[in-house]
C-alpha positions as CSV (number, residue, x, y, z in Angstrom):
1,G,-3.8,0.6,-19.5
2,M,-1.7,3.5,-18.2
3,T,1.6,4.9,-19.4
4,L,4.1,6.6,-17.0
5,K,6.8,8.8,-18.6
6,V,9.6,9.6,-16.2
7,L,11.1,13.1,-16.7
8,G,14.0,13.0,-14.3
9,T,12.6,12.3,-10.9
10,T,12.2,10.4,-7.6
11,F,8.8,8.7,-7.4
12,N,6.8,5.8,-6.1
13,L,4.5,3.6,-8.2
14,S,2.1,1.1,-6.6
15,A,0.8,-1.1,-9.4
16,Y,-0.3,-4.6,-8.5
17,P,-2.3,-6.7,-10.9
18,E,-4.9,-7.6,-8.3
19,D,-5.5,-3.9,-7.3
20,Q,-8.2,-1.9,-9.1
21,T,-6.2,1.3,-8.6
22,V,-2.7,2.3,-9.6
23,Q,-1.2,5.0,-7.4
24,T,1.7,7.3,-8.2
25,A,3.5,9.7,-5.8
26,L,6.2,12.2,-6.8
27,V,8.9,13.2,-4.4
28,E,11.0,15.3,-6.8
29,G,11.2,16.0,-10.5
30,K,8.3,15.5,-12.9
31,V,6.3,12.5,-14.3
32,E,3.6,12.5,-17.0
33,L,0.8,9.9,-16.7
34,S,-1.5,9.1,-19.6
35,N,-4.3,6.6,-20.3
36,G,-5.5,4.9,-23.4
37,R,-7.7,7.9,-24.3
38,N,-4.7,10.2,-24.5
39,E,-5.7,12.0,-21.4
40,K,-2.6,13.2,-19.4
41,L,-1.7,14.4,-16.0
42,V,1.7,15.9,-15.1
43,L,2.8,15.5,-11.5
44,G,5.1,18.0,-9.8
45,P,6.9,17.4,-6.5
46,G,4.6,16.4,-3.6
47,Q,1.7,15.5,-5.9
48,M,-0.1,12.1,-6.2
49,A,-2.4,10.6,-8.7
50,T,-4.6,7.5,-9.2
51,F,-5.5,5.5,-12.2
52,E,-8.7,3.4,-12.0
53,N,-8.2,0.2,-14.1
54,N,-11.9,-0.3,-14.7
55,S,-12.8,3.2,-15.9
56,Q,-9.4,4.0,-17.3
57,T,-9.6,7.4,-15.5
58,L,-6.7,9.5,-14.2
59,A,-7.1,11.9,-11.3
60,Y,-5.0,13.9,-8.8
61,Q,-5.1,12.3,-5.4
62,N,-5.2,14.1,-2.0
63,G,-3.3,12.6,0.8
64,N,0.0,12.5,2.7
65,L,3.0,11.9,0.4
66,S,5.1,10.5,3.2
67,H,2.5,7.7,3.8
68,M,3.0,6.5,0.2
69,V,6.8,6.6,0.2
70,G,7.2,5.6,3.8
71,W,8.5,2.1,2.8
72,T,11.8,3.8,1.7
73,Q,12.3,4.6,5.3
74,N,11.1,1.2,6.5
75,K,7.8,2.8,7.8
76,M,4.3,1.6,7.1
77,Y,1.6,4.3,7.8
78,L,-1.8,3.0,8.8
79,D,-4.8,5.3,8.9
80,N,-7.9,3.3,10.0
81,T,-6.5,0.5,7.8
82,S,-8.2,-2.8,8.0
83,L,-6.4,-6.0,9.1
84,K,-7.1,-7.3,5.6
85,E,-5.4,-4.3,3.9
86,T,-2.6,-4.3,6.4
87,S,-2.0,-8.0,5.7
88,T,-1.9,-7.4,1.9
89,R,0.7,-4.7,2.4
90,L,2.7,-7.0,4.8
91,E,2.6,-9.8,2.2
92,R,4.1,-7.6,-0.4
93,W,6.7,-6.1,2.0
94,F,7.9,-9.4,3.6
95,D,7.1,-11.8,0.7
96,V,4.8,-14.0,2.9
97,D,1.2,-15.3,2.6
98,I,-1.2,-14.3,5.4
99,H,-4.4,-16.1,6.0
100,I,-7.0,-14.6,8.2
101,V,-9.4,-16.9,10.0
102,P,-12.3,-16.2,9.9
103,E,-12.0,-14.0,6.9
104,S,-14.5,-11.6,8.3
105,L,-11.9,-10.7,11.0
106,G,-9.9,-8.9,8.3
107,K,-12.7,-6.3,8.0
108,E,-13.5,-6.0,11.7
109,I,-10.1,-4.9,13.0
110,H,-8.5,-1.5,12.0
111,Y,-5.2,0.1,12.8
112,T,-4.0,3.7,12.9
113,G,-0.3,4.5,13.5
114,V,3.2,3.8,12.1
115,L,4.8,0.4,11.9
116,E,8.6,0.5,12.0
117,E,9.4,-3.0,13.0
118,K,12.0,-4.7,10.9
119,T,10.7,-8.3,10.8
120,I,7.3,-9.8,10.1
121,Q,7.4,-11.4,13.6
122,E,8.0,-8.0,15.2
123,V,5.1,-6.5,13.2
124,L,2.7,-9.3,14.1
125,D,3.8,-9.0,17.8
126,A,2.9,-5.3,17.6
127,L,-0.4,-5.9,16.0
128,S,-1.2,-8.6,18.6
129,V,-0.7,-6.1,21.3
130,L,-3.0,-3.6,19.6
131,S,-5.8,-6.0,18.9
132,D,-7.2,-9.3,19.9
133,I,-5.3,-11.5,17.4
134,K,-2.9,-14.3,17.6
135,Y,-0.7,-15.7,14.8
136,S,1.4,-18.7,13.8
137,I,4.2,-18.8,11.3
138,K,5.3,-21.8,9.2
139,G,7.9,-20.8,6.7
140,D,6.3,-18.1,4.5
141,Q,2.8,-19.0,5.6
142,I,1.1,-17.0,8.4
143,M,-2.2,-17.8,10.0
144,V,-3.9,-15.0,11.9
145,S,-6.9,-15.6,14.1
146,K,-8.8,-14.2,17.1
């Protein structure tokens, strides 16, 4: 539902089918975003925008640009991020499936900080130190519990 026109730039686009929001962050250059109603936003360096799939709306987004493009430096920024959201990001980053048991645990635990660990096991070890969780890994399947 959204078109992104690259006008010579360095940018990050987070657009997963299961997410309700598409996020764009511009490091340098310029990008033009448009929706199905011919509404447009032009981003300059350091700006971010969101596109809401349901309403088809575009809007400038406040936030920290380095948090959105941190993956380029092998950093994951967490700002009161739930275990569920952290797990979703880790699944995408490391190509694994994370199952949280009970599911409610994913909403109960939150993290703030920067993860710079290089392997999924190192990340899970760090999260285990920060919160009351344990995990097991079998291939690309990970089980997280209390």
